[in-house]
C-alpha positions as CSV (number, residue, x, y, z in Angstrom):
1,M,0.0,0.0,0.0
2,V,1.5,3.3,-1.1
3,I,0.2,6.6,0.1
4,P,0.2,9.3,-2.7
5,D,2.6,12.2,-2.0
6,D,-0.1,14.8,-2.8
7,S,-2.7,13.6,-0.3
8,A,-3.5,16.4,2.1
9,K,-4.9,14.2,4.7
10,L,-5.1,10.5,5.3
11,R,-8.4,9.0,4.2
12,D,-10.3,7.1,6.9
13,D,-9.9,3.8,5.1
14,L,-6.1,4.3,4.9
15,R,-5.6,5.3,8.5
16,P,-3.5,2.7,10.4
17,K,-5.3,0.8,13.2
18,F,-3.7,0.0,16.6
19,P,-3.6,-3.7,17.4
20,K,-6.1,-4.5,20.1
21,V,-4.4,-5.3,23.4
22,K,-6.4,-7.7,25.6
23,K,-5.8,-8.5,29.2
24,Y,-3.8,-11.7,29.4
25,N,-5.8,-14.8,30.1
26,G,-3.0,-16.8,31.6
27,K,-3.5,-19.6,29.1
28,T,-2.3,-18.5,25.7
29,P,1.2,-19.3,24.7
30,V,3.2,-16.3,23.6
31,K,6.6,-15.8,21.8
32,F,7.7,-12.4,23.0
33,L,7.6,-10.2,26.1
34,Q,8.0,-6.5,25.9
35,Q,8.3,-3.8,28.6
36,K,5.2,-1.6,28.9
37,L,5.9,2.1,29.4
38,D,3.6,4.7,31.0
39,G,2.8,7.0,28.1
40,Y,0.4,7.7,25.2
41,A,0.2,5.2,22.3
42,V,0.8,6.9,18.9
43,I,1.2,5.9,15.3
44,V,3.8,7.7,13.2
45,W,3.0,8.0,9.5
46,K,5.4,9.2,6.9
47,W,4.3,9.1,3.3
48,G,6.1,11.0,0.7
49,G,7.1,14.3,2.3
50,R,4.2,14.4,4.8
51,V,4.2,13.3,8.4
52,E,1.4,12.7,10.9
53,V,1.7,11.5,14.5
54,L,-1.7,10.2,15.4
55,T,-3.2,9.4,18.8
56,R,-4.8,6.0,19.3
57,T,-8.4,6.8,19.7
58,K,-9.1,10.4,18.7
59,G,-6.8,10.5,15.6
60,V,-5.4,13.8,16.7
61,D,-2.3,14.8,14.8
62,L,0.4,15.8,17.3
63,W,3.1,16.4,14.7
64,P,2.7,20.2,14.5
65,K,3.6,20.4,18.2
66,L,6.0,17.5,18.4
67,K,8.2,18.7,15.6
68,R,9.3,21.6,17.9
69,N,11.1,18.9,19.8
70,K,14.3,18.7,17.8
71,H,15.2,15.2,19.0
72,L,11.8,13.8,17.8
73,Q,11.9,15.9,14.6
74,R,15.2,14.6,13.6
75,I,14.2,10.9,14.1
76,I,10.8,11.1,12.4
77,E,12.0,13.2,9.4
78,S,14.8,10.7,8.9
79,M,12.3,7.8,8.6
80,P,11.9,6.1,5.2
81,K,9.0,7.4,3.2
82,D,5.7,5.4,3.1
83,C,6.5,4.0,6.6
84,T,4.4,3.4,9.7
85,V,5.7,3.1,13.3
86,V,3.7,2.2,16.4
87,G,5.1,3.4,19.7
88,E,4.6,5.0,23.1
89,L,5.0,8.7,23.5
90,Y,6.5,9.1,27.0
91,A,9.0,10.9,29.2
92,P,11.3,8.9,31.5
93,G,10.2,9.1,35.1
94,V,7.0,11.1,34.3
95,Q,3.5,9.8,34.5
96,A,1.4,9.6,31.3
97,T,-1.0,12.2,32.6
98,S,1.7,14.9,32.1
99,V,2.3,14.0,28.4
100,P,-0.3,16.4,26.9
101,T,1.1,19.3,28.8
102,M,4.6,18.3,27.7
103,V,3.5,18.1,24.1
104,N,2.1,21.6,24.3
105,D,5.3,22.9,25.9
106,A,7.6,21.1,23.4
107,D,9.3,19.5,26.3
108,K,12.7,18.1,25.4
109,R,12.2,15.1,27.7
110,L,9.6,13.5,25.4
111,R,10.6,10.3,23.6
112,I,8.9,7.8,21.4
113,C,9.6,4.1,22.2
114,A,8.8,2.2,19.1
115,F,7.6,-1.4,19.2
116,A,5.9,-2.2,15.9
117,M,6.3,-1.3,12.2
118,P,3.3,-2.4,10.1
119,M,4.4,-0.7,6.9
120,L,7.8,0.0,5.3
121,H,8.4,1.5,1.9
122,G,4.7,1.2,1.2
123,H,4.6,-2.6,1.8
124,D,2.8,-4.5,4.5
125,V,5.6,-5.9,6.7
126,A,3.5,-7.5,9.5
127,Y,5.1,-10.8,8.6
128,M,8.5,-9.6,9.9
129,T,9.7,-11.0,13.2
130,I,10.0,-8.7,16.2
131,P,13.8,-8.9,16.3
132,E,14.0,-7.9,12.7
133,V,11.6,-5.0,13.3
134,L,13.4,-3.8,16.4
135,T,16.7,-3.8,14.4
136,C,15.1,-1.6,11.7
137,L,13.6,0.8,14.3
138,E,17.0,1.2,16.0
139,I,18.7,1.9,12.7
140,F,16.1,4.6,12.1
141,G,17.0,6.1,15.5
142,F,14.0,5.1,17.6
143,E,14.3,3.8,21.2
144,T,12.9,0.3,21.5
145,P,11.5,-1.5,24.6
146,Y,13.2,-4.2,26.6
147,T,12.2,-7.4,24.7
148,Y,12.6,-11.1,25.6
149,E,12.0,-13.9,23.1
150,Y,11.0,-17.2,24.5
151,P,12.9,-20.1,22.9
152,E,9.5,-21.7,22.1
153,A,6.1,-20.2,22.5
154,E,5.0,-20.8,26.1
155,V,2.6,-19.7,28.8
156,P,4.6,-17.4,31.2
157,N,4.3,-17.3,34.9
158,I,2.1,-14.2,35.5
159,G,2.8,-14.0,39.2
160,H,6.6,-13.9,38.4
161,L,6.1,-11.2,35.7
162,K,4.0,-9.0,38.0
163,A,6.7,-9.2,40.7
164,L,9.4,-8.3,38.2
165,A,7.4,-5.3,37.0
166,M,7.0,-4.1,40.6
167,D,10.7,-4.6,41.2
168,N,11.7,-2.6,38.1
169,G,9.1,0.1,38.6
170,W,7.5,-0.7,35.2
171,E,3.8,-0.3,34.3
172,G,3.8,-3.9,33.1
173,Y,4.4,-6.0,30.0
174,V,2.9,-6.6,26.6
175,L,3.0,-10.3,25.6
176,K,2.9,-11.0,21.8
177,E,2.3,-14.0,19.7
178,E,3.5,-12.2,16.5
179,H,4.8,-8.8,15.4
180,C,1.4,-7.3,14.7
181,S,-1.1,-9.7,16.1
182,G,-1.9,-11.5,19.4
183,W,-1.1,-8.8,21.8
184,W,-1.8,-9.2,25.6
185,K,-1.1,-6.9,28.5
186,V,0.0,-7.8,32.1
187,K,0.1,-5.2,34.9
188,P,1.5,-5.8,38.4
189,T,-1.7,-4.7,40.1
190,N,-5.4,-5.1,39.2
191,T,-6.5,-2.1,37.2
192,V,-9.5,-1.3,35.0
193,D,-10.2,1.5,32.6
194,C,-13.8,2.7,33.3
195,F,-16.0,5.7,32.5
196,V,-17.8,8.0,34.9
197,V,-21.6,8.1,34.8
198,A,-22.2,10.3,37.9
199,T,-20.5,11.8,40.9
200,S,-21.4,12.4,44.5
201,Q,-20.9,15.5,46.6
202,S,-18.9,15.5,49.8
203,M,-20.5,16.6,53.0
204,S,-17.4,16.3,55.1
205,P,-16.1,19.5,56.8
206,T,-12.8,19.4,54.9
207,H,-14.2,18.9,51.4
208,F,-17.8,20.2,51.8
209,G,-19.5,20.7,48.5
210,G,-16.6,19.1,46.6
211,L,-16.1,15.7,45.0
212,K,-16.8,12.7,47.2
213,A,-16.8,9.8,44.7
214,L,-17.1,8.7,41.1
215,F,-19.7,6.2,39.9
216,V,-17.9,4.1,37.3
217,Y,-19.0,1.6,34.7
218,V,-17.7,-0.7,32.0
219,N,-19.4,-2.1,28.8
220,N,-20.7,-5.6,28.7
221,S,-20.3,-7.7,25.5
222,D,-24.1,-7.4,24.8
223,G,-24.0,-3.6,24.7
224,S,-25.3,-3.0,28.2
225,I,-23.2,-1.3,30.9
226,R,-22.1,-2.7,34.2
227,S,-21.7,-0.7,37.4
228,L,-18.4,-1.2,39.2
229,G,-19.5,0.9,42.2
230,Q,-18.1,4.1,43.7
231,V,-14.5,5.3,43.7
232,G,-13.8,7.7,46.6
233,S,-10.1,7.4,47.3
234,G,-7.0,8.5,45.4
235,F,-7.9,12.2,45.1
236,E,-5.9,15.1,46.5
237,A,-7.9,17.3,48.9
238,E,-7.3,20.4,46.7
239,Y,-8.6,18.5,43.7
240,R,-11.8,17.5,45.5
241,T,-12.7,21.1,46.2
242,S,-11.6,22.7,43.0
243,V,-12.8,20.3,40.3
244,D,-16.1,20.9,38.4
245,R,-17.9,17.6,39.1
246,A,-20.1,18.0,36.0
247,S,-17.0,18.0,33.8
248,L,-16.1,14.5,35.0
249,I,-19.2,12.8,33.5
250,G,-18.2,10.6,30.5
251,R,-14.5,10.8,31.2
252,V,-12.4,7.6,31.3
253,C,-10.3,6.9,34.3
254,E,-7.9,4.1,35.4
255,V,-8.8,2.6,38.8
256,E,-6.8,0.2,40.9
257,Y,-8.6,-2.4,43.0
258,D,-8.0,-5.4,45.2
259,S,-10.5,-7.9,43.8
260,L,-14.2,-8.2,42.8
261,A,-16.9,-8.5,45.4
262,A,-19.7,-11.1,45.1
263,N,-22.0,-8.5,43.6
264,G,-19.4,-7.7,40.9
265,K,-18.3,-4.3,42.4
266,L,-14.7,-3.4,42.9
267,K,-13.2,-4.0,46.4
268,F,-11.1,-1.2,47.8
269,P,-11.0,0.8,44.5
270,R,-8.6,3.7,44.2
271,F,-8.5,6.4,41.5
272,L,-5.1,6.4,39.6
273,R,-5.4,8.8,36.7
274,W,-7.6,10.1,33.9
275,R,-7.2,8.4,30.6
276,D,-8.4,11.0,28.2
277,E,-6.6,9.3,25.3
278,K,-9.1,6.4,25.6
279,T,-12.8,6.3,24.7
280,K,-15.8,4.9,26.7
281,E,-16.1,2.1,24.1
282,E,-12.7,0.8,25.1
283,C,-13.8,0.3,28.7
284,T,-15.0,-3.3,28.5
285,V,-15.8,-6.0,31.1
286,D,-13.1,-8.3,29.9
287,Q,-10.5,-6.2,31.7
288,L,-11.7,-7.4,35.1
289,E,-9.7,-9.8,37.2
290,E,-11.5,-11.8,39.8
């Protein structure tokens, strides 16, 4: 597939799609293990003399702002034409929630850690092995994640992986069957991306009138929605009293929890962060871990 040089914008049918990453089921054999960074997933497109750096869900082009970062500008403009790179936009030691502000500020700490390359020189290269892809990406100047290749496809010990992620301070891992297919995620703690349907008002003396809790939901496979209960911890006192509660309705957040109660609600849920790069449709029940 070759993108014409004179195309002003990518047509919807040509826009690259992010591989769907499922929560690991603990049963499927995988061939590769890659470090998961805390950032924003992006697709870098270069076709002819044009470049777009697209966010995963909203398709926002970050390139007009990112090219002010000379490090990223040099790497991306040096890519071969008619090439697609999938990666994580991040800053070492900085949480993903700070990435949008850093993009606006042209922060020099921003990096792209590249982990897939679906297209090269206008050709579909999904057939390439991950080691081959990582070698190409490193030649182009991209950072690449820590990657381990199992001698033979096997079912990894999830408890061991979670412990290693905790020890290394990583967000987790992505397990892969192939370069562009069969992707699974593993995180060291139970987390779920969910969307806010309502909020409650605090009546306590310290936060009176402010945010007390979020009422969060996920989507069932049949199109209905499922309540996960209320999330009332994990917020700073200043945030509780300053945030406009109405502005939180419909937003996606990441919530950490201990386990699921018998009624299907989250036990000991704690707000971690907003995930504005994700949509409500991505918040599905299959994320939940009993």
